[in-house]
C-alpha positions in Angstrom: 76.2 -8.1 142.2 75.0 -5.7 144.8 76.9 -7.5 147.5 80.0 -7.5 145.4 79.7 -3.7 144.9 79.5 -3.2 148.7 82.3 -5.6 149.4 84.6 -3.6 147.0 83.6 -0.1 148.4 84.2 -1.4 151.9 87.5 -2.8 151.2 88.5 0.3 149.3 87.5 2.4 152.3 89.6 0.2 154.6 92.6 0.0 152.3 92.6 3.7 152.1 92.8 4.0 156.0 95.7 1.3 156.0 97.5 3.4 153.2 97.3 6.7 155.5 98.6 4.8 158.4 101.6 3.6 156.5 102.1 7.0 155.0 102.0 8.7 158.4 104.6 6.0 159.6 106.8 6.9 156.6 106.4 10.6 157.1 107.2 10.4 160.8 110.6 8.8 159.9 111.5 11.6 157.3 110.5 14.3 160.0 112.6 12.6 162.6 115.7 12.5 160.6 115.2 15.9 159.4 114.7 17.4 162.8 117.7 15.6 164.2 120.0 16.5 161.3 118.7 20.2 161.3 119.4 20.7 165.0 122.9 19.1 164.8 123.7 21.0 161.6 122.5 24.2 163.1 124.3 23.8 166.5 127.8 23.9 164.9 129.9 23.5 161.9 130.7 19.9 162.8 128.7 17.2 164.3 131.4 16.4 167.1 131.8 19.6 169.0 131.4 21.0 172.5 128.7 23.3 171.3 126.2 20.4 170.9 127.2 18.6 174.2 123.6 18.3 175.4 121.7 18.7 172.1 122.3 15.0 170.9 121.0 13.7 174.4 118.2 16.2 174.2 117.3 14.8 170.8 116.6 11.5 172.6 113.1 13.0 173.6 111.7 13.6 170.3 113.2 10.4 169.1 111.3 8.4 171.7 108.1 10.5 171.0 108.4 9.7 167.1 109.2 6.1 168.0 106.0 5.7 170.0 104.0 7.5 167.2 105.4 5.3 164.7 104.4 2.3 166.7 101.0 3.8 167.3 100.4 4.2 163.5 101.6 0.6 162.8 99.4 -0.7 165.5 96.4 1.0 164.0 97.4 -0.3 160.6 97.5 -3.9 161.9 94.0 -3.4 163.4 92.7 -2.3 160.1 94.3 -5.3 158.3 92.5 -7.5 160.8 89.2 -5.6 159.9 89.8 -6.0 156.3 90.3 -9.8 156.6 87.1 -10.0 158.7 85.2 -8.2 155.9 86.8 -10.4 153.1 86.0 -13.6 155.0 82.3 -12.4 156.2 80.8 -9.8 154.0 79.1 -12.5 151.9 77.4 -14.1 154.8 76.6 -11.0 156.8 75.8 -7.4 156.8 77.2 -6.9 160.3 79.3 -3.9 160.9 78.6 -2.8 157.2 80.9 0.0 156.4 82.2 0.1 159.9 85.7 1.5 160.2 85.8 0.8 164.0 88.9 -1.0 164.5 88.5 -1.5 168.4 87.3 -5.2 168.2 90.6 -6.2 166.7 93.0 -4.5 169.2 93.3 -7.9 171.1 94.4 -9.7 167.8 97.3 -7.5 167.2 100.4 -6.8 169.3 100.2 -3.7 171.7 101.9 -0.4 170.9 104.9 -1.0 173.2 105.5 -4.6 171.9 105.4 -3.1 168.4 108.0 -0.4 169.4 110.4 -3.1 170.1 109.8 -5.2 167.1 113.0 -6.1 165.0 112.1 -3.5 162.3 111.4 -0.6 164.6 114.6 -1.4 166.8 116.6 -1.3 163.5 115.7 2.3 162.6 115.0 3.9 165.9 117.6 1.8 168.0 120.4 2.8 165.6 119.5 6.3 165.6 119.3 6.2 169.4 122.7 4.7 169.8 124.2 7.3 167.3 122.6 10.2 169.5 123.7 8.7 172.6 127.3 8.1 171.1 127.5 11.7 169.9 126.4 12.9 173.4 128.9 10.7 175.4 131.6 11.7 173.0 130.9 15.3 173.6 130.4 15.0 177.4 133.9 13.2 177.6 135.7 16.0 175.6 
């Protein structure tokens, strides 16, 4: 019974970390869209105008930073999922790494951050945003 309690408490701790990583990823997407829309809205009355000739292209820098951070959080989330699986499979047999939230042992079992950045789901959100910003920037530069 005591091992069951330990297992449940330990997986609750790991699940809380996974939830925080997923929440961070969600919040980053909201902050990015808010930042882009606020900058584009505050620079002029319309999105397609000479006043934001360079703003759309300048916004690519925070886009890339948010894209990397999102991939970073997703990478950590995947590491913790591996830790979660290890605890489920091994806690009954061993007290090794008891209550350890160290994800470092599992980094080699998941894709690296840059690979995650270009996964299909990340490309869909950030890639489309990137294309829109580049399109607005190019349109305004040619006017």
